[in-house]
Chimera marker file (.cmm) of the C-alpha trace (Angstrom):
<marker_set name="trace">
<marker id="1" x="0.148" y="-0.214" z="-0.154" r="1" g="1" b="0" radius="0.5"/>
<marker id="2" x="1.413" y="3.336" z="-1.258" r="1" g="1" b="0" radius="0.5"/>
<marker id="3" x="0.887" y="5.800" z="1.485" r="1" g="1" b="0" radius="0.5"/>
<marker id="4" x="1.983" y="8.917" z="0.118" r="1" g="1" b="0" radius="0.5"/>
<marker id="5" x="1.391" y="8.589" z="-3.997" r="1" g="1" b="0" radius="0.5"/>
<marker id="6" x="3.776" y="10.932" z="-5.952" r="1" g="1" b="0" radius="0.5"/>
<marker id="7" x="3.012" y="11.384" z="-9.635" r="1" g="1" b="0" radius="0.5"/>
<marker id="8" x="4.418" y="9.015" z="-11.914" r="1" g="1" b="0" radius="0.5"/>
<marker id="9" x="7.199" y="10.244" z="-14.427" r="1" g="1" b="0" radius="0.5"/>
<marker id="10" x="5.691" y="10.084" z="-17.694" r="1" g="1" b="0" radius="0.5"/>
<marker id="11" x="2.423" y="9.718" z="-16.792" r="1" g="1" b="0" radius="0.5"/>
<marker id="12" x="-0.418" y="12.043" z="-17.610" r="1" g="1" b="0" radius="0.5"/>
<marker id="13" x="-3.351" y="13.798" z="-15.688" r="1" g="1" b="0" radius="0.5"/>
<marker id="14" x="-6.836" y="12.321" z="-16.194" r="1" g="1" b="0" radius="0.5"/>
<marker id="15" x="-9.554" y="15.069" z="-16.105" r="1" g="1" b="0" radius="0.5"/>
<marker id="16" x="-12.316" y="13.330" z="-17.270" r="1" g="1" b="0" radius="0.5"/>
<marker id="17" x="-15.364" y="11.449" z="-15.817" r="1" g="1" b="0" radius="0.5"/>
<marker id="18" x="-15.652" y="11.556" z="-11.949" r="1" g="1" b="0" radius="0.5"/>
<marker id="19" x="-12.271" y="13.625" z="-12.073" r="1" g="1" b="0" radius="0.5"/>
<marker id="20" x="-14.055" y="16.389" z="-14.110" r="1" g="1" b="0" radius="0.5"/>
<marker id="21" x="-16.523" y="16.976" z="-10.892" r="1" g="1" b="0" radius="0.5"/>
<marker id="22" x="-13.706" y="16.269" z="-8.071" r="1" g="1" b="0" radius="0.5"/>
<marker id="23" x="-10.135" y="16.258" z="-7.684" r="1" g="1" b="0" radius="0.5"/>
<marker id="24" x="-9.896" y="13.032" z="-4.736" r="1" g="1" b="0" radius="0.5"/>
<marker id="25" x="-13.037" y="10.848" z="-5.378" r="1" g="1" b="0" radius="0.5"/>
<marker id="26" x="-10.547" y="7.577" z="-3.692" r="1" g="1" b="0" radius="0.5"/>
<marker id="27" x="-10.517" y="9.080" z="-0.603" r="1" g="1" b="0" radius="0.5"/>
<marker id="28" x="-14.234" y="10.345" z="-0.600" r="1" g="1" b="0" radius="0.5"/>
<marker id="29" x="-14.727" y="6.540" z="-1.148" r="1" g="1" b="0" radius="0.5"/>
<marker id="30" x="-12.754" y="5.515" z="1.558" r="1" g="1" b="0" radius="0.5"/>
<marker id="31" x="-14.367" y="8.455" z="3.766" r="1" g="1" b="0" radius="0.5"/>
<marker id="32" x="-17.827" y="7.244" z="2.894" r="1" g="1" b="0" radius="0.5"/>
<marker id="33" x="-17.457" y="3.662" z="3.660" r="1" g="1" b="0" radius="0.5"/>
<marker id="34" x="-16.071" y="4.686" z="7.089" r="1" g="1" b="0" radius="0.5"/>
<marker id="35" x="-18.704" y="7.296" z="8.096" r="1" g="1" b="0" radius="0.5"/>
<marker id="36" x="-21.242" y="4.876" z="6.478" r="1" g="1" b="0" radius="0.5"/>
<marker id="37" x="-20.198" y="2.291" z="8.717" r="1" g="1" b="0" radius="0.5"/>
<marker id="38" x="-19.977" y="4.385" z="11.820" r="1" g="1" b="0" radius="0.5"/>
<marker id="39" x="-23.450" y="5.783" z="11.373" r="1" g="1" b="0" radius="0.5"/>
<marker id="40" x="-24.893" y="2.177" z="10.834" r="1" g="1" b="0" radius="0.5"/>
<marker id="41" x="-22.937" y="1.019" z="14.050" r="1" g="1" b="0" radius="0.5"/>
<marker id="42" x="-24.111" y="4.051" z="15.951" r="1" g="1" b="0" radius="0.5"/>
<marker id="43" x="-20.718" y="4.822" z="17.331" r="1" g="1" b="0" radius="0.5"/>
<marker id="44" x="-19.792" y="7.995" z="18.411" r="1" g="1" b="0" radius="0.5"/>
<marker id="45" x="-16.070" y="6.926" z="18.268" r="1" g="1" b="0" radius="0.5"/>
<marker id="46" x="-15.756" y="5.652" z="14.933" r="1" g="1" b="0" radius="0.5"/>
<marker id="47" x="-17.983" y="8.927" z="13.814" r="1" g="1" b="0" radius="0.5"/>
<marker id="48" x="-15.183" y="10.879" z="15.352" r="1" g="1" b="0" radius="0.5"/>
<marker id="49" x="-12.311" y="8.546" z="14.193" r="1" g="1" b="0" radius="0.5"/>
<marker id="50" x="-14.006" y="9.226" z="10.175" r="1" g="1" b="0" radius="0.5"/>
<marker id="51" x="-14.120" y="12.919" z="10.748" r="1" g="1" b="0" radius="0.5"/>
<marker id="52" x="-10.247" y="12.578" z="11.603" r="1" g="1" b="0" radius="0.5"/>
<marker id="53" x="-9.555" y="10.329" z="8.182" r="1" g="1" b="0" radius="0.5"/>
<marker id="54" x="-11.236" y="13.650" z="6.398" r="1" g="1" b="0" radius="0.5"/>
<marker id="55" x="-9.047" y="15.835" z="7.960" r="1" g="1" b="0" radius="0.5"/>
<marker id="56" x="-6.214" y="13.572" z="7.203" r="1" g="1" b="0" radius="0.5"/>
<marker id="57" x="-7.087" y="13.349" z="3.469" r="1" g="1" b="0" radius="0.5"/>
<marker id="58" x="-7.515" y="16.897" z="3.666" r="1" g="1" b="0" radius="0.5"/>
<marker id="59" x="-3.950" y="17.436" z="4.700" r="1" g="1" b="0" radius="0.5"/>
<marker id="60" x="-2.757" y="14.675" z="2.435" r="1" g="1" b="0" radius="0.5"/>
<marker id="61" x="-4.136" y="16.416" z="-0.440" r="1" g="1" b="0" radius="0.5"/>
<marker id="62" x="-2.280" y="19.475" z="-0.228" r="1" g="1" b="0" radius="0.5"/>
<marker id="63" x="0.947" y="17.894" z="-0.041" r="1" g="1" b="0" radius="0.5"/>
<marker id="64" x="-0.110" y="15.634" z="-3.013" r="1" g="1" b="0" radius="0.5"/>
<marker id="65" x="-1.493" y="18.651" z="-5.228" r="1" g="1" b="0" radius="0.5"/>
<marker id="66" x="1.680" y="20.276" z="-4.603" r="1" g="1" b="0" radius="0.5"/>
<marker id="67" x="3.840" y="17.554" z="-6.300" r="1" g="1" b="0" radius="0.5"/>
<marker id="68" x="0.892" y="17.466" z="-9.056" r="1" g="1" b="0" radius="0.5"/>
<marker id="69" x="1.488" y="21.120" z="-9.811" r="1" g="1" b="0" radius="0.5"/>
<marker id="70" x="4.846" y="20.364" z="-9.992" r="1" g="1" b="0" radius="0.5"/>
<marker id="71" x="4.718" y="17.316" z="-12.320" r="1" g="1" b="0" radius="0.5"/>
<marker id="72" x="1.977" y="18.701" z="-14.569" r="1" g="1" b="0" radius="0.5"/>
<marker id="73" x="1.691" y="22.002" z="-15.933" r="1" g="1" b="0" radius="0.5"/>
<marker id="74" x="-1.549" y="21.823" z="-16.525" r="1" g="1" b="0" radius="0.5"/>
<marker id="75" x="-2.498" y="21.018" z="-12.821" r="1" g="1" b="0" radius="0.5"/>
<marker id="76" x="-3.118" y="24.583" z="-11.693" r="1" g="1" b="0" radius="0.5"/>
<marker id="77" x="-5.657" y="25.139" z="-14.688" r="1" g="1" b="0" radius="0.5"/>
<marker id="78" x="-7.193" y="21.899" z="-13.743" r="1" g="1" b="0" radius="0.5"/>
<marker id="79" x="-7.655" y="23.118" z="-10.033" r="1" g="1" b="0" radius="0.5"/>
<marker id="80" x="-9.435" y="26.225" z="-11.444" r="1" g="1" b="0" radius="0.5"/>
<marker id="81" x="-11.687" y="24.069" z="-13.581" r="1" g="1" b="0" radius="0.5"/>
<marker id="82" x="-12.676" y="21.185" z="-11.071" r="1" g="1" b="0" radius="0.5"/>
<marker id="83" x="-12.658" y="23.580" z="-7.509" r="1" g="1" b="0" radius="0.5"/>
<marker id="84" x="-13.913" y="20.872" z="-5.293" r="1" g="1" b="0" radius="0.5"/>
<marker id="85" x="-11.328" y="18.265" z="-3.698" r="1" g="1" b="0" radius="0.5"/>
<marker id="86" x="-14.129" y="16.044" z="-2.240" r="1" g="1" b="0" radius="0.5"/>
<marker id="87" x="-17.677" y="16.974" z="-2.504" r="1" g="1" b="0" radius="0.5"/>
<marker id="88" x="-19.295" y="18.600" z="-5.510" r="1" g="1" b="0" radius="0.5"/>
<marker id="89" x="-20.459" y="22.062" z="-5.252" r="1" g="1" b="0" radius="0.5"/>
<marker id="90" x="-19.427" y="22.127" z="-1.062" r="1" g="1" b="0" radius="0.5"/>
<marker id="91" x="-15.632" y="21.571" z="-0.638" r="1" g="1" b="0" radius="0.5"/>
<link id1="1" id2="2" r="1" g="1" b="0" radius="0.2"/>
<link id1="2" id2="3" r="1" g="1" b="0" radius="0.2"/>
<link id1="3" id2="4" r="1" g="1" b="0" radius="0.2"/>
<link id1="4" id2="5" r="1" g="1" b="0" radius="0.2"/>
<link id1="5" id2="6" r="1" g="1" b="0" radius="0.2"/>
<link id1="6" id2="7" r="1" g="1" b="0" radius="0.2"/>
<link id1="7" id2="8" r="1" g="1" b="0" radius="0.2"/>
<link id1="8" id2="9" r="1" g="1" b="0" radius="0.2"/>
<link id1="9" id2="10" r="1" g="1" b="0" radius="0.2"/>
<link id1="10" id2="11" r="1" g="1" b="0" radius="0.2"/>
<link id1="11" id2="12" r="1" g="1" b="0" radius="0.2"/>
<link id1="12" id2="13" r="1" g="1" b="0" radius="0.2"/>
<link id1="13" id2="14" r="1" g="1" b="0" radius="0.2"/>
<link id1="14" id2="15" r="1" g="1" b="0" radius="0.2"/>
<link id1="15" id2="16" r="1" g="1" b="0" radius="0.2"/>
<link id1="16" id2="17" r="1" g="1" b="0" radius="0.2"/>
<link id1="17" id2="18" r="1" g="1" b="0" radius="0.2"/>
<link id1="18" id2="19" r="1" g="1" b="0" radius="0.2"/>
<link id1="19" id2="20" r="1" g="1" b="0" radius="0.2"/>
<link id1="20" id2="21" r="1" g="1" b="0" radius="0.2"/>
<link id1="21" id2="22" r="1" g="1" b="0" radius="0.2"/>
<link id1="22" id2="23" r="1" g="1" b="0" radius="0.2"/>
<link id1="23" id2="24" r="1" g="1" b="0" radius="0.2"/>
<link id1="24" id2="25" r="1" g="1" b="0" radius="0.2"/>
<link id1="25" id2="26" r="1" g="1" b="0" radius="0.2"/>
<link id1="26" id2="27" r="1" g="1" b="0" radius="0.2"/>
<link id1="27" id2="28" r="1" g="1" b="0" radius="0.2"/>
<link id1="28" id2="29" r="1" g="1" b="0" radius="0.2"/>
<link id1="29" id2="30" r="1" g="1" b="0" radius="0.2"/>
<link id1="30" id2="31" r="1" g="1" b="0" radius="0.2"/>
<link id1="31" id2="32" r="1" g="1" b="0" radius="0.2"/>
<link id1="32" id2="33" r="1" g="1" b="0" radius="0.2"/>
<link id1="33" id2="34" r="1" g="1" b="0" radius="0.2"/>
<link id1="34" id2="35" r="1" g="1" b="0" radius="0.2"/>
<link id1="35" id2="36" r="1" g="1" b="0" radius="0.2"/>
<link id1="36" id2="37" r="1" g="1" b="0" radius="0.2"/>
<link id1="37" id2="38" r="1" g="1" b="0" radius="0.2"/>
<link id1="38" id2="39" r="1" g="1" b="0" radius="0.2"/>
<link id1="39" id2="40" r="1" g="1" b="0" radius="0.2"/>
<link id1="40" id2="41" r="1" g="1" b="0" radius="0.2"/>
<link id1="41" id2="42" r="1" g="1" b="0" radius="0.2"/>
<link id1="42" id2="43" r="1" g="1" b="0" radius="0.2"/>
<link id1="43" id2="44" r="1" g="1" b="0" radius="0.2"/>
<link id1="44" id2="45" r="1" g="1" b="0" radius="0.2"/>
<link id1="45" id2="46" r="1" g="1" b="0" radius="0.2"/>
<link id1="46" id2="47" r="1" g="1" b="0" radius="0.2"/>
<link id1="47" id2="48" r="1" g="1" b="0" radius="0.2"/>
<link id1="48" id2="49" r="1" g="1" b="0" radius="0.2"/>
<link id1="49" id2="50" r="1" g="1" b="0" radius="0.2"/>
<link id1="50" id2="51" r="1" g="1" b="0" radius="0.2"/>
<link id1="51" id2="52" r="1" g="1" b="0" radius="0.2"/>
<link id1="52" id2="53" r="1" g="1" b="0" radius="0.2"/>
<link id1="53" id2="54" r="1" g="1" b="0" radius="0.2"/>
<link id1="54" id2="55" r="1" g="1" b="0" radius="0.2"/>
<link id1="55" id2="56" r="1" g="1" b="0" radius="0.2"/>
<link id1="56" id2="57" r="1" g="1" b="0" radius="0.2"/>
<link id1="57" id2="58" r="1" g="1" b="0" radius="0.2"/>
<link id1="58" id2="59" r="1" g="1" b="0" radius="0.2"/>
<link id1="59" id2="60" r="1" g="1" b="0" radius="0.2"/>
<link id1="60" id2="61" r="1" g="1" b="0" radius="0.2"/>
<link id1="61" id2="62" r="1" g="1" b="0" radius="0.2"/>
<link id1="62" id2="63" r="1" g="1" b="0" radius="0.2"/>
<link id1="63" id2="64" r="1" g="1" b="0" radius="0.2"/>
<link id1="64" id2="65" r="1" g="1" b="0" radius="0.2"/>
<link id1="65" id2="66" r="1" g="1" b="0" radius="0.2"/>
<link id1="66" id2="67" r="1" g="1" b="0" radius="0.2"/>
<link id1="67" id2="68" r="1" g="1" b="0" radius="0.2"/>
<link id1="68" id2="69" r="1" g="1" b="0" radius="0.2"/>
<link id1="69" id2="70" r="1" g="1" b="0" radius="0.2"/>
<link id1="70" id2="71" r="1" g="1" b="0" radius="0.2"/>
<link id1="71" id2="72" r="1" g="1" b="0" radius="0.2"/>
<link id1="72" id2="73" r="1" g="1" b="0" radius="0.2"/>
<link id1="73" id2="74" r="1" g="1" b="0" radius="0.2"/>
<link id1="74" id2="75" r="1" g="1" b="0" radius="0.2"/>
<link id1="75" id2="76" r="1" g="1" b="0" radius="0.2"/>
<link id1="76" id2="77" r="1" g="1" b="0" radius="0.2"/>
<link id1="77" id2="78" r="1" g="1" b="0" radius="0.2"/>
<link id1="78" id2="79" r="1" g="1" b="0" radius="0.2"/>
<link id1="79" id2="80" r="1" g="1" b="0" radius="0.2"/>
<link id1="80" id2="81" r="1" g="1" b="0" radius="0.2"/>
<link id1="81" id2="82" r="1" g="1" b="0" radius="0.2"/>
<link id1="82" id2="83" r="1" g="1" b="0" radius="0.2"/>
<link id1="83" id2="84" r="1" g="1" b="0" radius="0.2"/>
<link id1="84" id2="85" r="1" g="1" b="0" radius="0.2"/>
<link id1="85" id2="86" r="1" g="1" b="0" radius="0.2"/>
<link id1="86" id2="87" r="1" g="1" b="0" radius="0.2"/>
<link id1="87" id2="88" r="1" g="1" b="0" radius="0.2"/>
<link id1="88" id2="89" r="1" g="1" b="0" radius="0.2"/>
<link id1="89" id2="90" r="1" g="1" b="0" radius="0.2"/>
<link id1="90" id2="91" r="1" g="1" b="0" radius="0.2"/>
</marker_set>
């Protein structure tokens, strides 16, 4: 498992599909699964941990986006076009 994925040299920036709506759909999926199980189990500790996971993903994406900006010349334009990191029209 890669904890801090860096852009691959010679790779390309995907801007279509779900990536045309939000910039980090993988993290959203992990958070939604975690939060969903927390609500299903009615477990306040798990809910708090899920929210902490969201904060972790927010910090992690800031680091990753700086790498992406350095690797892909059009990443800053992509960030302008796709304003939301996690939740369409919200955040």
